[in-house]
N, C-alpha and C positions, 0 to 999 in steps of 0.2 A: 601567107599573110599572118604571121604570128602564131602558126600552129605549134602546139606543144607536142613533142614526140614522146610517146610512152614506150620505152624500150623493153626488150625481152625481160630484163630484170624486174622492171615494175610490173609487168604482166604476171610474173611468177608470184608476186605478192597477192594478186587477186585470184589466182587459179590454184585449186588443189591439183596435184599431179595428174589425176585421172581425167580432168576436164580441160586440159590445155589443148588448144587447137593450133599446132605448129605444123609445117612452116607457114607463117603469115608475115607480111611486112609489119613493122611496128605500127600500132594503132595511133593515129593522130587525132587531136581534137578538131572536129570539122568546123569550117567557117560558119559562123552564125550561132554556135553553141557556146554559152558562157563557160569559163573554166570550172566554176563551182558546179554547174549543171552536169558537165562532162564527168567530173570526179564522182558525183552522186550516181550518175548512170553506171559508171564502172563498178561502184560498190554494189548497186542493185544487181548487176549481172553476176558478180561474184556470189552474192547471197543466194541468188536463184540457181546458181551453177549452170549458166548458159553463156555462150560466147558473145562478145560485144560487137561483132562485125555485123550490125544490123541497122545502123543509123541511116535513115533515108533523108527526108527533107528537114532542114533547119530553116534558115531564111530562104524564102522562095515565093513563087507566085503561080503555083500549079492551079489550074482552074477549079479543081475540087476543093482547094484550100479556102477559097472565098475570103482571102485576106487574113486568115488566122496566122499565117506564117510570115507576115510582114515584120520588119525590124521593130523591136520594142525599145531599143536604146543602145547604150554602150556601157561597158564596164572597164575599169582600169585594171590591167594585169601586167606586172613586170615592166611598168613604165609605158605601156601601150594602151591605146583606146581600142577595145574590141567590140564590134557591133554584134548584137545578139537578138534572138527571139526566144521567148520563154517556151515556145512550142517546138516539139520535135516529133517526127514520125519514125516509128521503129518497125522493121520487118518482122514477120512472125511465121513465115511459111514453114520453117523447120521445127516449130514448137507444137507439141500435142496439148490437149486441154489442161492437163495437170501442170505442165511446164508453164503454160500461159498464165494460169491462175497464180502460180508461185512467183512468176516474174512481175505481174501486176501488183501483187502485195509487196514485193521487194522494192519496186519503184515507189510505192506509197510510203514505205518506211523511210525512204531517202529524200522525200520532199516533192514527189511528182503526183499530180492528179492525172491518172492515166485511164483512158477509155479504149476498149477493144472495138475497132471499127470492122463490122462484118455485115454481110447481106446487103440488099438494096443497091444503092449506088456504089457500095464498097465491094460488091461481089467480084472476085478475081483480084482485088487489091486490098485484101484484109491486112490490117496493120494496127499497131498501138499508136494512138495520138496521146502524147504525154506533155504536160505543162509543168515546168519547174516553178512551183509556187513561191519560193522565197525571192524571186526576181521581180523587179518592176515590170508591168505588162499592160497591154492595151485592154480596154474595157471588155471586149468580146471574150478574151481569155479569162478575165476575172469572173465573168458569168459562168464559163465552163467549170472553173474551179469550185464556185459555189454550188453548181449542180452536182459535181462529183461529191462534195462534202455532204450534201443533203441525201444523196443515194446511200452513202456509207452510214449515215446516222439512221436512216430508215431501215437499213439492213442490219443494224446493230453490229457493225464492223468496228474494230478497235480505232481509237483516236490516237494520233501521234502528237508528241510534245510540240513539234514545229507548227501544228495547225492552230495553236493559240496565238501565234504572232505573225503569220504569213501576210495578213491583210495590211500590216504596217508598210509593206513595200509596194502596195498597189497603186502607186501614183505613176501613170505613164509619163515617160520623158518626152 
């Protein structure tokens, strides 16, 4: 359904030779992930030097999601209306703590408010819950982005240019 295929040539732009993970089929934008969010995700993977084959849930209704992955709206891309959610879950089983921290920071640089879910109800299902802030989103995701920003401010973490204007898109469709 309107998937954009990223071919081997495009992947070579994102990967330094030592970090390419071939042979893999070409990576496609998953259903429910906006093209801008997918491009930002690929840039974050490249910056963190980890492979991108880790996208879990985009639009979905897993019981642990509690509605956070419901559809937020549609975006127009190449003449098509593409449904999306601003939230995405990313697998982390192959990442150590250093790689995880580097990936979370790379996601933040690209426009994601990303949380590492571990322990408690997430034990055995550890993952990153990331929200692409420049997209319109439902109020419950807006609250999560605000919580993420507050934690970064309290932790004296760097602020990114996109944080000054992300709230302009916070009208749910």
